[in-house]
C-alpha positions, 0 to 999 in steps of 0.5 A, a space after each residue: 687432241 690431234 685436230 685441237 693441236 693442229 687448229 691452234 697452231 695453224 692460228 697462231 702462225 698464220 698471221 706472220 708472213 711478212 717482214 723476215 718471213 719466207 714461204 717454204 712450200 713442201 717439196 714432196 707428198 710424204 702421206 703423213 698427216 699433222 705437223 709431222 707431215 707438215 715437216 717431212 713434206 718439206 725434207 728430201 725422203 732419204 733425209 738422216 732425221 728419221 728416228 724409231 722415237 716419233 718426238 725425237 724424229 719431230 725435233 731432229 728434222 726440224 733442226 733439219 729443215 732449219 739448216 735447208 733453210 739457213 743454207 739456202 737463204 745465206 748459208 751456216 754462220 750467216 743467217 738462222 732460219 725457224 720454220 713455222 706450221 703453216 709453210 713459212 719460216 723466220 730468216 734472222 741475221 746472226 749478230 755480230 755484236 754479241 756471242 753466245 758466251 756473253 748470253 751464258 754469261 748474263 743469264 741469272 744463276 736462278 734461270 740457269 736451268 737443267 739444259 744450261 751447261 748443254 746449251 750456253 756453256 758446252 755449245 760455245 765450242 760449235 756455236 759461240 758466234 751463232 747465238 740465234 741457234 738457241 731459237 732453233 733448239 727451242 723450236 724443235 722442242 716445241 715441235 716434238 711436243 706438238 707431234 707428241 700432243 697429236 699422238 696423246 703422248 708425254 711431252 712433260 719433257 719437251 714442254 719444260 726444256 722448251 720453256 727454259 730455252 725460251 728463258 735463254 731467248 729472253 736473254 738473248 732478246 735483251 743483249 740484242 737489243 742492247 747491242 742494237 740488232 738490226 731486225 730487232 722486232 722480227 727477233 722479239 716476234 719469233 721469240 714472243 710467238 714460239 712462247 705463245 705456242 708453248 704456253 698454248 700447249 701446256 694446258 691442252 697437255 694438263 688436261 690430256 694427262 688428267 684424263 
């Protein structure tokens, strides 16, 4: 399972080095394998994101690496940076033509799942002018799931939340298209690829659970 998941991840993202994509090299050798080690290698040794639960560790560390990319490429409130396995990140400017509150209002009632109140309503106090933060959350859940799969752990929650976050990101994209967002093609590519990653991992998890 570990080798299958890693091969699928690398193949999926190998073709994305174009447009607003930038290379993110390792800064050290952590000695950890797989997706977790790849992200750990790009974080300082004394970072604050380690956790006793490895999936939480992966999820939070993805947030940490995305934050480092953001700060290096333009700063929080200006850009969103999303790291992808394979050593690349996509950097997108935050839109000025719509807010997280508008994404929340546009989300249909049928799509307001368990995470809606937390991520689209409560987080308006911190992220209302930075709606692309939803993609950061989506990527963190997927990284947590990938690490869990490699270790043979239960990833039901991570994949379920990722599916919900992807639905919100689709609504975000619809608003971006209507409001003339400047990097629409790159935004669409990021959301599509993250959705594909979730779809790739789901049958792998179902197969693992059925053993």
